[in-house]
C-alpha positions as CSV (number, residue, x, y, z in Angstrom):
1,M,-14.1,50.3,-65.1
2,S,-17.4,51.0,-67.3
3,N,-17.2,51.5,-71.0
4,L,-18.1,55.1,-71.7
5,T,-21.0,55.0,-74.3
6,T,-23.0,52.7,-71.9
7,L,-23.0,55.2,-69.1
8,K,-26.6,56.7,-69.1
9,P,-27.6,59.9,-66.9
10,F,-29.6,59.3,-63.8
11,K,-33.4,60.3,-64.9
12,K,-35.1,63.7,-62.9
13,G,-36.9,62.3,-59.7
14,K,-37.0,58.6,-58.9
15,D,-34.7,56.3,-60.3
16,P,-33.9,53.1,-59.3
17,R,-30.6,52.9,-60.2
18,R,-29.7,56.0,-57.6
19,N,-28.6,55.0,-54.3
20,T,-30.8,57.3,-51.9
21,T,-30.8,55.4,-48.8
22,G,-26.9,55.6,-48.2
23,E,-26.1,51.7,-47.5
24,N,-24.0,49.7,-49.9
25,K,-26.6,47.2,-51.7
26,G,-27.4,44.2,-49.4
27,S,-25.9,45.9,-45.7
28,G,-28.2,45.2,-43.1
29,W,-27.7,45.7,-39.3
30,F,-26.0,42.6,-37.3
31,K,-28.9,43.1,-34.9
32,T,-31.5,42.2,-37.4
33,G,-29.3,39.5,-39.2
34,I,-29.3,37.6,-35.6
35,V,-33.0,38.6,-35.1
36,K,-33.9,36.8,-38.3
37,F,-31.6,33.3,-37.9
38,M,-33.0,33.5,-33.8
39,K,-36.4,32.8,-35.4
40,Q,-35.6,30.6,-37.7
41,K,-36.3,26.7,-36.6
42,A,-33.7,24.0,-36.4
43,K,-33.8,20.7,-37.8
44,D,-35.2,19.4,-34.9
45,G,-37.9,21.3,-34.7
46,E,-37.0,24.2,-31.9
47,K,-36.3,27.7,-32.4
48,Y,-32.8,28.9,-32.5
49,E,-33.3,31.5,-29.8
50,D,-35.2,29.2,-27.0
51,K,-31.8,27.0,-27.8
52,Y,-29.4,29.8,-27.4
53,F,-31.3,31.1,-23.7
54,K,-30.9,27.2,-22.8
55,A,-27.1,27.3,-23.9
56,A,-26.6,30.4,-22.5
57,G,-28.1,29.7,-19.5
58,L,-25.8,26.6,-18.8
59,R,-23.3,28.8,-19.8
60,A,-23.5,31.3,-17.1
61,I,-23.9,28.9,-14.3
62,T,-20.8,27.2,-15.4
63,K,-18.4,30.1,-16.9
64,S,-18.8,34.1,-17.6
65,D,-19.1,34.1,-21.4
66,I,-18.2,37.3,-23.0
67,L,-20.0,36.4,-26.4
68,V,-23.4,35.7,-24.6
69,K,-22.8,39.1,-23.1
70,E,-22.5,40.8,-26.0
71,I,-25.5,39.1,-27.8
72,N,-27.7,40.2,-24.9
73,E,-26.5,43.1,-25.8
74,R,-26.5,44.1,-29.0
75,I,-30.6,42.4,-29.0
76,D,-31.4,44.3,-26.0
77,G,-29.3,47.2,-25.5
78,K,-26.5,48.3,-22.8
79,V,-27.2,48.4,-19.2
80,K,-27.7,51.7,-18.0
81,D,-25.2,52.1,-15.4
82,K,-26.9,53.8,-12.3
83,I,-24.6,56.8,-10.6
84,D,-25.4,58.1,-7.0
85,I,-25.1,61.9,-6.8
86,D,-26.2,61.7,-3.6
87,V,-25.0,65.4,-2.2
88,P,-26.1,66.2,1.5
89,N,-26.3,70.2,1.0
90,I,-27.7,70.2,-3.0
91,S,-30.0,73.0,-1.8
92,L,-27.2,75.1,-0.9
93,I,-25.4,74.2,-4.6
94,L,-28.5,75.0,-6.6
95,N,-29.4,78.5,-5.0
96,K,-25.8,79.9,-6.4
97,F,-27.0,79.5,-9.5
98,K,-30.2,81.0,-9.4
């Protein structure tokens, strides 16, 4: 609990103590952390993203892995589902709404 004698009101305008973004201090997106980590180089000099894609390729060949799918969806976005709405008499239906 804060000491009431040391509390100071915010200054008008910009005050560095005021949180204007709505995020907690140090918070960030999970995707940003993954991308930042992938760009780093490992001890052997190879980037982690290169290592990941090699390992993911091998894993996809041998097993179906949920973690690989999850990381790919977070980086590239989910694959859109294509819905086929082939209606034989679409003109008849559309004319009813005019």
